[in-house]
LUMNUDO-165147 format. One record per residue: x, y, z of N, C-alpha, C, O in turn; chain. Coordinates in pm, 1 decimal, padded with zeros to 6 digits, always signed. Last residue first. Layout:
N
REC     n.xx     n.yy     n.zz    ca.xx    ca.yy    ca.zz     c.xx     c.yy     c.zz     o.xx     o.yy     o.zz chain
REC        X        Y        Z        X        Y        Z        X        Y        Z        X        Y        Z     A
...
END
This chain:
165
REC     n.xx     n.yy     n.zz    ca.xx    ca.yy    ca.zz     c.xx     c.yy     c.zz     o.xx     o.yy     o.zz chain
REC +16388.4 +09623.3 +05658.3 +16439.4 +09682.8 +05769.9 +16485.1 +09573.4 +05859.3 +16535.9 +09599.9 +05968.2     A
REC +16290.7 +09713.6 +05310.8 +16359.5 +09615.0 +05403.9 +16383.3 +09691.1 +05531.1 +16398.3 +09813.0 +05524.0     A
REC +16060.9 +09742.7 +05074.1 +16116.9 +09803.1 +05178.0 +16163.7 +09694.9 +05258.3 +16095.3 +09594.4 +05277.9     A
REC +16029.2 +09750.8 +04718.2 +16037.5 +09657.3 +04840.8 +16114.7 +09736.3 +04955.8 +16222.8 +09789.4 +04930.6     A
REC +15799.7 +09842.0 +04448.6 +15933.4 +09846.9 +04534.4 +15921.3 +09750.1 +04653.0 +15821.0 +09683.4 +04678.4     A
REC +15596.1 +09785.2 +04280.6 +15674.9 +09908.3 +04267.0 +15796.5 +09921.9 +04364.2 +15880.7 +10010.7 +04350.4     A
REC +15427.5 +09519.5 +04108.3 +15522.5 +09555.6 +04229.2 +15587.9 +09692.9 +04185.3 +15627.8 +09710.5 +04070.2     A
REC +15101.8 +09555.1 +04005.2 +15225.6 +09574.0 +03951.3 +15321.5 +09599.1 +04086.8 +15292.8 +09690.4 +04164.2     A
REC +14800.0 +09394.3 +03933.8 +14882.2 +09443.4 +04046.7 +15030.5 +09444.1 +03998.6 +15079.0 +09339.7 +03954.9     A
REC +14722.8 +09464.6 +03600.4 +14669.9 +09421.6 +03736.3 +14778.8 +09473.8 +03828.9 +14839.5 +09578.7 +03807.1     A
REC +14789.7 +09539.7 +03346.4 +14868.0 +09440.1 +03399.0 +14819.5 +09385.6 +03546.7 +14866.7 +09285.1 +03599.9     A
REC +14595.6 +09748.5 +03292.6 +14622.3 +09632.9 +03192.1 +14682.0 +09505.4 +03258.4 +14640.6 +09391.5 +03236.7     A
REC +14563.5 +09914.4 +03505.0 +14460.3 +09865.6 +03445.2 +14479.2 +09753.2 +03337.3 +14387.4 +09679.0 +03302.3     A
REC +14755.2 +09858.2 +03791.0 +14759.0 +09904.1 +03656.9 +14637.0 +09830.3 +03580.4 +14615.5 +09709.6 +03591.5     A
REC +14820.0 +09949.0 +04115.3 +14711.7 +09868.3 +04021.3 +14731.2 +09943.5 +03906.7 +14728.1 +10066.6 +03905.2     A
REC +15115.8 +09883.1 +04285.7 +15008.0 +09983.1 +04239.8 +14931.7 +09881.4 +04151.1 +14966.3 +09767.0 +04121.7     A
REC +15287.4 +09787.1 +04582.6 +15224.4 +09764.5 +04462.1 +15147.0 +09879.6 +04425.1 +15112.3 +09965.0 +04506.7     A
REC +15565.7 +09663.3 +04795.7 +15459.2 +09754.1 +04773.8 +15414.5 +09752.7 +04622.3 +15498.3 +09719.3 +04538.6     A
REC +15655.8 +09435.6 +05041.1 +15657.8 +09458.3 +04884.9 +15538.2 +09558.4 +04866.2 +15427.8 +09536.4 +04915.9     A
REC +15861.7 +09447.2 +05302.8 +15728.4 +09450.6 +05267.3 +15735.2 +09506.4 +05116.7 +15805.1 +09601.1 +05080.7     A
REC +16075.0 +09250.0 +05509.7 +16043.0 +09315.2 +05398.3 +15900.9 +09336.5 +05384.6 +15820.3 +09262.6 +05441.1     A
REC +16105.4 +09105.7 +05747.1 +16232.6 +09191.7 +05705.2 +16196.2 +09274.5 +05589.2 +16271.7 +09367.1 +05559.7     A
REC +15941.4 +09008.9 +06030.0 +15911.9 +09067.1 +05878.5 +16042.4 +09150.1 +05861.6 +16080.5 +09238.8 +05937.9     A
REC +15959.0 +08699.8 +06176.5 +16024.1 +08832.9 +06166.3 +15990.3 +08883.1 +06019.1 +16006.5 +08817.9 +05916.0     A
REC +15630.0 +08544.3 +06179.1 +15774.9 +08540.5 +06165.8 +15839.6 +08666.0 +06156.7 +15763.1 +08756.5 +06123.4     A
REC +15388.3 +08657.9 +06229.8 +15421.3 +08508.8 +06285.9 +15563.0 +08491.1 +06265.8 +15618.8 +08414.8 +06344.7     A
REC +15300.9 +08964.4 +06353.2 +15362.9 +08883.4 +06222.4 +15422.0 +08750.8 +06297.2 +15487.4 +08749.3 +06401.4     A
REC +15047.7 +09190.2 +06463.6 +15146.6 +09058.7 +06488.6 +15183.7 +08994.7 +06374.4 +15096.1 +08967.8 +06292.2     A
REC +14947.8 +09502.6 +06570.1 +14978.9 +09423.6 +06443.2 +15074.1 +09302.4 +06494.8 +15171.8 +09328.5 +06565.0     A
REC +14701.9 +09706.2 +06691.6 +14810.1 +09616.9 +06712.0 +14825.5 +09509.2 +06601.1 +14733.3 +09443.0 +06553.5     A
REC +14623.1 +10063.6 +06655.9 +14594.0 +09906.5 +06614.1 +14712.4 +09835.4 +06660.9 +14819.1 +09896.1 +06671.0     A
REC +14416.3 +10344.7 +06663.8 +14528.0 +10264.3 +06716.5 +14502.4 +10116.7 +06689.0 +14393.7 +10059.4 +06696.1     A
REC +14321.9 +10672.7 +06524.8 +14294.0 +10526.1 +06552.4 +14432.3 +10463.8 +06588.1 +14539.9 +10513.1 +06554.0     A
REC +14163.1 +10993.8 +06575.8 +14280.0 +10904.5 +06556.6 +14238.9 +10762.8 +06573.0 +14133.0 +10733.8 +06628.6     A
REC +13868.1 +11085.9 +06369.6 +13943.5 +11063.7 +06505.0 +14053.4 +10969.1 +06482.2 +14051.2 +10881.8 +06395.5     A
REC +13740.4 +11084.1 +06131.2 +13776.4 +11231.4 +06194.0 +13868.1 +11199.3 +06325.4 +13934.7 +11289.3 +06376.6     A
REC +13849.5 +10832.3 +05905.0 +13763.1 +10888.6 +05999.9 +13806.6 +11019.1 +06043.7 +13909.2 +11066.1 +05994.4     A
REC +14024.6 +10694.2 +05750.8 +13941.7 +10788.4 +05676.4 +13853.0 +10875.8 +05767.4 +13791.6 +10973.4 +05724.2     A
REC +14316.7 +10549.1 +05775.2 +14210.2 +10616.8 +05880.0 +14130.5 +10712.3 +05782.7 +14190.3 +10811.6 +05741.0     A
REC +14384.7 +10256.5 +05585.6 +14378.5 +10411.7 +05592.3 +14288.0 +10437.3 +05704.0 +14194.0 +10362.0 +05729.4     A
REC +14571.6 +10001.2 +05413.3 +14476.2 +10042.3 +05546.9 +14499.3 +10194.7 +05550.3 +14606.7 +10249.2 +05524.5     A
REC +14585.4 +09771.7 +05170.5 +14617.3 +09904.5 +05210.8 +14524.0 +09937.9 +05326.0 +14406.9 +09900.1 +05325.9     A
REC +14711.3 +09452.5 +05062.2 +14608.8 +09533.8 +05120.5 +14673.2 +09683.9 +05133.2 +14791.6 +09708.0 +05109.6     A
REC +14753.3 +09112.6 +04982.8 +14792.2 +09252.2 +04932.6 +14676.3 +09348.2 +04985.2 +14559.3 +09325.2 +04954.8     A
REC +14880.1 +08803.2 +05083.9 +14761.4 +08905.2 +05113.3 +14820.5 +09050.4 +05071.5 +14922.9 +09095.1 +05123.1     A
REC +15036.7 +08595.7 +05055.0 +14996.0 +08649.4 +04948.9 +14897.0 +08759.2 +04963.3 +14836.5 +08803.6 +04865.7     A
REC +15058.9 +08486.3 +05343.9 +15172.2 +08550.7 +05270.0 +15139.3 +08618.2 +05123.9 +15223.7 +08696.7 +05080.6     A
REC +14771.4 +08616.7 +05519.6 +14866.3 +08511.4 +05481.6 +14973.3 +08582.8 +05392.5 +14978.2 +08703.9 +05371.1     A
REC +14584.3 +08772.4 +05799.5 +14635.8 +08777.5 +05664.0 +14759.3 +08673.0 +05646.3 +14835.1 +08647.3 +05739.8     A
REC +14297.9 +08873.5 +05973.0 +14411.2 +08770.7 +05960.1 +14457.3 +08793.6 +05818.6 +14379.4 +08829.3 +05730.2     A
REC +14169.1 +09139.4 +06177.5 +14192.2 +09074.7 +06040.2 +14307.9 +08981.0 +06049.0 +14404.1 +09004.3 +06122.2     A
REC +13925.0 +09232.1 +06402.1 +14039.5 +09182.2 +06372.1 +14043.0 +09131.6 +06238.7 +13942.7 +09085.5 +06184.2     A
REC +13760.6 +09492.7 +06610.1 +13769.0 +09415.8 +06481.8 +13922.6 +09369.5 +06456.5 +14020.7 +09440.0 +06480.0     A
REC +13795.2 +09670.8 +06821.3 +13760.1 +09524.9 +06858.0 +13776.9 +09450.9 +06731.6 +13811.2 +09333.5 +06746.3     A
REC +13681.3 +09963.4 +06648.2 +13751.2 +09900.9 +06772.3 +13708.9 +09765.0 +06799.6 +13588.2 +09741.2 +06801.8     A
REC +13603.5 +09868.5 +06298.3 +13604.7 +09952.0 +06430.2 +13664.8 +09880.2 +06526.3 +13700.0 +09763.0 +06513.0     A
REC +13680.2 +09876.8 +05967.2 +13720.8 +09809.9 +06091.9 +13708.5 +09888.1 +06213.3 +13794.9 +09972.4 +06237.7     A
REC +13537.8 +09847.8 +05659.9 +13563.4 +09935.5 +05770.4 +13589.0 +09862.0 +05888.6 +13507.4 +09772.9 +05912.2     A
REC +13655.6 +09699.9 +05375.8 +13623.4 +09673.0 +05514.2 +13645.5 +09775.4 +05608.6 +13760.9 +09799.0 +05644.2     A
REC +13634.3 +09625.5 +05041.6 +13648.6 +09738.2 +05139.9 +13593.9 +09694.2 +05281.7 +13478.4 +09652.1 +05286.7     A
REC +13791.7 +09458.9 +04795.5 +13717.5 +09441.4 +04908.5 +13740.2 +09545.3 +05012.5 +13849.7 +09556.0 +05067.8     A
REC +13818.2 +09457.5 +04456.7 +13860.8 +09539.8 +04583.1 +13744.8 +09511.3 +04676.4 +13626.9 +09532.5 +04648.1     A
REC +13984.7 +09302.9 +04198.5 +13879.9 +09300.0 +04288.7 +13898.3 +09355.7 +04411.1 +13989.8 +09312.1 +04481.0     A
REC +14114.4 +09371.2 +03896.7 +14132.5 +09391.8 +04048.5 +13991.9 +09382.3 +04103.4 +13897.5 +09446.6 +04057.6     A
REC +14222.4 +09161.2 +03632.3 +14167.0 +09276.1 +03699.5 +14168.4 +09268.6 +03838.6 +14216.8 +09172.6 +03898.5     A
REC +14329.7 +08931.6 +03519.9 +14409.5 +09021.2 +03552.6 +14361.4 +09150.8 +03626.8 +14439.9 +09233.0 +03674.2     A
REC +14133.3 +08749.9 +03470.1 +14173.3 +08826.3 +03354.9 +14256.5 +08937.1 +03403.3 +14259.3 +09039.0 +03334.3     A
REC +14089.2 +08619.1 +03712.2 +14140.1 +08547.1 +03597.5 +14181.2 +08625.6 +03489.7 +14263.7 +08577.6 +03411.9     A
REC +14173.6 +08875.7 +03949.7 +14085.0 +08764.7 +03893.5 +14153.9 +08709.0 +03769.8 +14263.5 +08750.4 +03731.9     A
REC +14360.5 +08955.0 +04233.8 +14360.3 +08928.6 +04082.2 +14243.3 +08839.6 +04048.3 +14219.4 +08738.5 +04114.4     A
REC +14274.3 +09184.7 +04499.2 +14293.8 +09046.7 +04442.2 +14295.2 +09039.7 +04303.9 +14226.5 +09123.6 +04245.7     A
REC +14328.6 +09389.5 +04780.9 +14342.3 +09360.4 +04626.2 +14363.1 +09230.5 +04587.7 +14456.5 +09163.9 +04632.3     A
REC +14142.2 +09552.7 +05011.8 +14205.4 +09418.3 +04985.2 +14221.4 +09397.4 +04837.8 +14117.7 +09387.8 +04772.1     A
REC +14144.8 +09792.7 +05232.9 +14108.2 +09760.8 +05111.0 +14208.4 +09644.5 +05051.1 +14331.2 +09652.8 +05048.2     A
REC +14007.3 +09894.4 +05536.2 +14109.9 +09815.1 +05473.6 +14066.2 +09783.2 +05337.7 +13949.8 +09745.9 +05323.5     A
REC +13992.1 +10160.4 +05768.2 +13940.5 +10100.9 +05648.1 +14046.0 +10022.9 +05568.0 +14154.1 +10072.7 +05536.4     A
REC +13938.7 +10203.9 +06115.1 +14030.1 +10182.5 +05997.4 +13960.5 +10133.9 +05884.3 +13863.4 +10061.3 +05905.8     A
REC +13861.6 +10390.9 +06388.0 +13809.9 +10305.7 +06279.1 +13907.3 +10321.5 +06165.5 +13950.3 +10430.2 +06126.8     A
REC +13927.0 +10393.7 +06747.5 +13891.9 +10447.3 +06619.4 +13837.2 +10365.2 +06508.0 +13765.9 +10269.3 +06537.6     A
REC +14145.7 +10146.6 +06887.8 +14074.1 +10275.0 +06903.0 +14039.9 +10321.7 +06756.1 +14111.5 +10293.3 +06660.1     A
REC +14230.1 +09893.5 +06800.7 +14193.1 +09921.7 +06941.3 +14104.8 +10033.7 +06958.7 +14004.1 +10028.1 +07029.3     A
REC +14202.2 +09634.3 +06573.2 +14191.8 +09795.0 +06597.0 +14159.6 +09786.3 +06740.6 +14086.8 +09702.9 +06794.4     A
REC +14451.9 +09392.9 +06506.9 +14332.6 +09430.5 +06580.3 +14312.9 +09580.8 +06588.3 +14412.2 +09650.0 +06610.8     A
REC +14599.7 +09183.0 +06267.7 +14591.3 +09303.2 +06328.1 +14456.8 +09334.2 +06391.4 +14354.2 +09302.5 +06331.2     A
REC +14814.8 +08921.5 +06175.8 +14691.8 +08970.1 +06211.2 +14712.9 +09106.6 +06268.8 +14822.1 +09143.8 +06311.9     A
REC +15004.3 +08680.4 +05964.8 +14982.3 +08776.2 +06074.7 +14841.8 +08815.9 +06089.7 +14753.6 +08756.6 +06027.6     A
REC +15290.6 +08558.5 +05803.9 +15147.8 +08533.4 +05834.6 +15128.7 +08638.1 +05955.8 +15220.9 +08672.7 +06029.7     A
REC +15527.2 +08703.2 +05536.2 +15479.1 +08668.7 +05682.2 +15325.7 +08640.9 +05696.3 +15244.1 +08688.9 +05617.6     A
REC +15577.1 +08761.4 +05287.6 +15570.9 +08624.4 +05310.0 +15537.6 +08595.7 +05470.2 +15525.0 +08482.4 +05516.8     A
REC +15570.8 +09041.5 +05279.9 +15694.4 +08956.6 +05245.2 +15703.7 +08822.9 +05286.7 +15809.7 +08768.8 +05317.8     A
REC +15319.2 +09154.2 +05311.2 +15423.7 +09147.0 +05415.8 +15535.7 +09056.0 +05395.3 +15589.3 +08998.8 +05490.1     A
REC +15220.6 +09395.4 +05061.7 +15207.3 +09260.2 +05136.6 +15303.1 +09274.8 +05244.3 +15360.8 +09380.2 +05270.7     A
REC +15018.5 +09707.9 +04974.4 +15150.8 +09625.0 +05025.4 +15106.5 +09473.7 +05062.1 +14991.4 +09437.3 +05085.8     A
REC +14960.0 +10020.2 +04915.3 +14911.9 +09889.5 +04881.0 +15045.7 +09794.8 +04887.4 +15148.6 +09807.6 +04821.0     A
REC +15064.5 +10221.1 +05184.5 +15043.1 +10204.1 +05035.0 +14992.7 +10057.2 +05021.0 +14988.5 +09984.4 +05120.2     A
REC +14859.6 +10333.5 +05472.5 +14984.0 +10255.7 +05400.6 +14955.9 +10267.5 +05247.3 +14852.7 +10311.4 +05196.5     A
REC +14789.3 +10655.3 +05613.3 +14757.6 +10529.6 +05536.0 +14884.0 +10466.8 +05507.7 +14993.5 +10522.8 +05514.0     A
REC +14597.0 +10938.5 +05739.7 +14724.2 +10843.9 +05744.5 +14693.9 +10713.1 +05688.9 +14585.3 +10659.6 +05711.2     A
REC +14361.7 +11057.1 +05787.3 +14426.0 +11075.0 +05653.1 +14547.1 +10993.1 +05646.9 +14599.2 +10981.5 +05536.0     A
REC +14391.3 +11101.6 +06127.4 +14306.6 +11110.7 +06012.9 +14381.5 +11139.6 +05883.2 +14456.2 +11237.1 +05873.9     A
REC +14667.0 +10897.8 +06254.5 +14586.5 +11028.8 +06257.3 +14504.2 +11019.0 +06118.2 +14537.2 +10949.8 +06021.8     A
REC +14737.2 +10607.4 +06393.7 +14692.3 +10660.6 +06260.6 +14614.6 +10789.9 +06297.9 +14510.9 +10785.9 +06364.2     A
REC +14980.0 +10390.7 +06531.2 +14878.9 +10487.7 +06539.8 +14876.1 +10553.4 +06420.0 +14973.7 +10565.7 +06346.0     A
REC +15061.6 +10059.3 +06623.2 +15058.7 +10160.2 +06541.8 +14962.2 +10262.0 +06562.8 +14855.8 +10226.9 +06613.7     A
REC +15273.1 +09814.3 +06773.8 +15171.6 +09920.0 +06807.0 +15169.3 +10025.0 +06702.5 +15275.0 +10086.2 +06686.8     A
REC +15369.3 +09488.7 +06708.7 +15380.2 +09631.1 +06674.1 +15253.2 +09694.0 +06714.8 +15143.4 +09641.5 +06696.2     A
REC +15525.0 +09185.1 +06784.2 +15420.2 +09256.4 +06803.2 +15447.7 +09409.7 +06784.9 +15545.1 +09457.2 +06843.3     A
REC +15643.1 +08883.8 +06611.5 +15662.4 +09028.3 +06652.7 +15550.2 +09089.7 +06677.0 +15457.8 +09062.7 +06600.3     A
REC +15680.6 +08533.0 +06706.7 +15626.6 +08649.1 +06654.4 +15683.0 +08786.1 +06686.9 +15762.0 +08801.1 +06780.1     A
REC +15858.2 +08334.6 +06809.7 +15722.8 +08291.1 +06729.7 +15672.9 +08420.9 +06668.7 +15614.8 +08404.1 +06561.4     A
REC +16063.8 +08419.7 +06961.4 +16088.5 +08322.7 +06867.5 +15975.5 +08306.2 +06780.0 +15999.4 +08260.6 +06668.2     A
REC +15950.0 +08768.8 +06998.5 +15985.6 +08642.5 +07044.9 +16026.0 +08543.1 +06931.5 +16021.8 +08581.9 +06814.7     A
REC +15930.6 +09104.1 +07052.1 +15972.8 +09004.7 +06953.5 +16008.0 +08874.4 +07036.6 +16086.5 +08878.4 +07131.3     A
REC +15710.0 +09375.8 +07114.2 +15784.7 +09264.8 +07169.6 +15829.6 +09182.2 +07036.7 +15769.4 +09195.2 +06930.2     A
REC +15663.5 +09646.1 +07008.3 +15632.6 +09610.3 +07147.7 +15698.9 +09485.6 +07192.2 +15745.4 +09484.5 +07306.2     A
REC +15782.0 +09883.3 +06804.3 +15789.6 +09746.2 +06830.9 +15769.6 +09733.8 +06973.7 +15839.2 +09794.5 +07055.2     A
REC +15559.5 +10127.5 +06667.5 +15672.6 +10094.6 +06755.8 +15665.3 +09942.3 +06807.1 +15560.5 +09889.4 +06844.4     A
REC +15475.1 +10373.0 +06424.7 +15474.5 +10237.6 +06468.5 +15589.2 +10219.7 +06568.9 +15695.1 +10281.9 +06560.5     A
REC +15263.6 +10625.1 +06282.0 +15372.1 +10577.8 +06380.4 +15352.7 +10436.2 +06418.0 +15242.9 +10384.8 +06439.5     A
REC +15222.8 +10782.0 +05991.5 +15175.2 +10690.9 +06060.1 +15292.4 +10640.4 +06152.5 +15403.7 +10616.9 +06105.4     A
REC +15332.0 +11115.7 +05956.2 +15343.8 +10996.4 +05894.2 +15281.4 +10893.5 +06017.3 +15294.8 +10930.4 +06134.0     A
REC +15325.5 +11370.9 +06078.7 +15379.5 +11373.7 +05964.1 +15338.1 +11224.5 +05874.1 +15318.1 +11222.8 +05752.6     A
REC +15239.5 +11369.4 +06329.6 +15145.2 +11459.7 +06239.0 +15190.1 +11421.2 +06104.6 +15109.6 +11432.5 +06012.2     A
REC +15234.2 +11091.8 +06528.7 +15317.3 +11160.4 +06446.6 +15233.4 +11238.1 +06343.8 +15157.6 +11172.4 +06272.4     A
REC +15179.8 +10983.3 +06858.0 +15120.3 +11014.5 +06731.3 +15213.2 +11110.6 +06654.3 +15265.7 +11203.9 +06714.9     A
REC +15253.7 +10696.5 +07063.4 +15278.2 +10822.6 +07004.6 +15193.7 +10846.3 +06898.1 +15134.9 +10753.6 +06842.5     A
REC +15256.7 +10460.9 +07327.7 +15190.7 +10523.3 +07223.5 +15230.2 +10660.4 +07178.6 +15239.4 +10744.0 +07268.4     A
REC +15381.7 +10386.0 +07570.8 +15460.0 +10381.8 +07450.0 +15392.5 +10452.3 +07330.8 +15462.4 +10499.3 +07241.0     A
REC +15176.2 +10355.5 +07762.2 +15277.6 +10466.5 +07778.6 +15384.5 +10487.0 +07664.3 +15460.9 +10583.5 +07661.3     A
REC +15021.0 +10163.5 +07651.7 +14972.3 +10288.4 +07664.0 +15086.5 +10383.8 +07688.6 +15084.9 +10492.3 +07630.5     A
REC +15120.4 +09881.1 +07684.1 +15156.6 +09961.6 +07557.4 +15106.3 +10108.4 +07566.5 +15154.3 +10182.4 +07480.7     A
REC +15041.5 +09758.9 +07912.4 +15156.2 +09723.0 +07857.2 +15198.8 +09831.9 +07745.9 +15318.1 +09858.8 +07731.5     A
REC +14774.8 +09863.5 +07977.1 +14888.8 +09891.1 +08060.7 +15011.6 +09859.5 +07998.2 +15103.3 +09936.1 +08027.7     A
REC +14606.7 +09736.1 +07788.2 +14667.4 +09876.2 +07754.8 +14763.8 +09921.3 +07855.0 +14836.8 +10015.7 +07824.8     A
REC +14542.1 +09460.3 +07685.2 +14644.2 +09497.9 +07796.7 +14706.2 +09640.0 +07774.7 +14824.9 +09660.8 +07749.5     A
REC +14393.5 +09433.9 +07436.9 +14323.1 +09462.9 +07583.1 +14414.3 +09484.5 +07687.0 +14365.9 +09531.5 +07790.0     A
REC +14599.5 +09411.5 +07256.2 +14510.4 +09516.9 +07258.6 +14426.5 +09530.3 +07375.3 +14390.2 +09642.9 +07409.1     A
REC +14696.6 +09153.9 +07330.4 +14778.7 +09268.1 +07349.2 +14694.1 +09392.6 +07355.6 +14710.3 +09473.2 +07447.1     A
REC +14483.2 +08985.3 +07253.9 +14532.4 +08991.7 +07384.1 +14612.4 +09112.2 +07427.4 +14600.5 +09164.4 +07538.3     A
REC +14467.8 +09022.6 +06972.1 +14364.6 +09067.4 +07070.6 +14402.7 +09073.1 +07216.5 +14356.3 +09159.2 +07291.3     A
REC +14725.5 +08935.2 +06895.5 +14686.8 +09079.4 +06872.0 +14574.6 +09125.8 +06963.3 +14574.3 +09234.5 +07021.0     A
REC +14727.4 +08664.4 +06986.1 +14826.9 +08757.4 +07032.5 +14787.6 +08899.3 +07021.1 +14807.3 +08979.0 +07112.8     A
REC +14504.4 +08579.0 +06814.4 +14498.3 +08582.9 +06974.9 +14594.5 +08661.3 +07023.5 +14558.0 +08739.0 +07111.7     A
REC +14612.2 +08640.2 +06555.0 +14512.9 +08694.1 +06602.5 +14483.7 +08694.5 +06761.3 +14446.1 +08794.7 +06822.2     A
REC +14861.6 +08439.1 +06558.9 +14865.2 +08605.1 +06541.8 +14747.0 +08679.0 +06599.7 +14765.4 +08768.9 +06681.7     A
REC +14928.3 +08217.7 +06799.0 +14839.6 +08248.1 +06685.7 +14829.5 +08386.5 +06674.9 +14792.1 +08454.0 +06770.8     A
REC +15096.7 +08167.1 +07024.4 +15166.9 +08212.4 +06893.9 +15068.5 +08241.2 +06785.3 +15112.8 +08287.3 +06680.1     A
REC +14960.5 +08119.3 +07255.1 +15070.4 +08201.0 +07256.9 +15127.9 +08255.4 +07122.5 +15190.6 +08360.6 +07110.2     A
REC +14798.2 +07915.8 +07156.4 +14725.7 +08043.9 +07219.5 +14835.2 +08153.8 +07223.4 +14804.6 +08270.1 +07197.2     A
REC +14973.2 +07698.6 +07093.5 +14898.0 +07779.3 +07004.0 +14826.6 +07907.6 +07031.8 +14800.0 +07991.6 +06945.9     A
REC +15049.8 +07649.8 +07359.3 +15150.7 +07704.2 +07275.7 +15086.7 +07773.6 +07159.0 +15125.9 +07884.0 +07121.3     A
REC +14807.3 +07741.0 +07614.0 +14868.3 +07642.3 +07524.1 +14953.1 +07714.6 +07423.0 +14930.7 +07833.7 +07401.2     A
REC +14851.0 +07910.3 +07919.0 +14803.6 +07899.6 +07777.1 +14869.8 +07790.0 +07701.3 +14983.9 +07754.0 +07730.2     A
REC +14805.2 +07701.2 +08235.4 +14887.9 +07808.0 +08149.9 +14833.3 +07787.0 +07996.4 +14784.9 +07681.8 +07954.6     A
REC +14514.7 +07721.3 +08426.5 +14594.8 +07630.6 +08333.9 +14689.8 +07735.9 +08249.5 +14644.4 +07841.3 +08205.0     A
REC +14483.3 +07898.9 +08726.1 +14441.5 +07878.6 +08574.5 +14559.3 +07784.3 +08520.0 +14673.2 +07778.6 +08566.3     A
REC +14331.7 +07978.8 +09013.9 +14425.4 +07892.0 +08965.9 +14377.0 +07859.9 +08818.7 +14268.1 +07810.5 +08789.6     A
REC +14294.2 +08297.3 +09166.0 +14246.3 +08208.8 +09068.3 +14355.9 +08126.5 +09029.3 +14466.2 +08177.2 +09009.3     A
REC +14352.7 +08500.5 +09326.7 +14297.2 +08393.2 +09403.4 +14237.9 +08296.8 +09303.2 +14146.3 +08221.7 +09336.7     A
REC +14281.4 +08763.0 +09090.1 +14351.8 +08712.1 +09214.7 +14268.5 +08593.5 +09270.1 +14145.8 +08585.9 +09263.3     A
REC +14276.5 +08657.1 +08725.7 +14221.9 +08724.1 +08841.8 +14289.1 +08671.8 +08974.3 +14343.9 +08561.7 +08978.4     A
REC +14529.4 +08674.1 +08508.6 +14460.2 +08582.2 +08587.7 +14405.8 +08664.1 +08711.0 +14480.6 +08728.0 +08785.0     A
REC +14615.7 +08787.5 +08188.8 +14596.8 +08812.6 +08325.7 +14512.8 +08711.8 +08396.3 +14419.2 +08665.0 +08331.5     A
REC +14837.3 +08733.5 +07957.3 +14710.0 +08667.3 +07997.1 +14702.8 +08660.9 +08142.6 +14754.2 +08574.5 +08213.7     A
REC +15065.9 +08904.6 +07981.5 +14973.2 +08916.5 +07881.1 +14845.3 +08839.2 +07913.5 +14740.7 +08899.3 +07889.1     A
END
């Protein structure tokens, strides 16, 4: 994952560099030889494939055809990050204000952009562009569940279900 040019002596990466989600996502995104043969596109749903699992994190490769999206969700307590490899993804982050209202932050994320998230981070991601997109996602602990939400004008964010795997 951390390539060293020929005839070069380099210090091994620190443990933090090996486990920090955004560093792992960025390093994996640039190592196309590792994941390019595994990449798939599914016309019916967003495709995802597990690239690696260590004691520190899981690394997933995702492809997004135009119009494919996630629902509004969190990551079940996991800390993580994702990096856009190709295309443009739009992220909508939902936050509650003191009155239960929703504040929506919209971020268009082009190739090379990364986002970091914590346990209470609720968002949705969509490919609104005309071209396919690819992203690398890293979760600091195994993710075994994902909580889905919808926005209710009175109650704010309301859980709608939980997916486990």
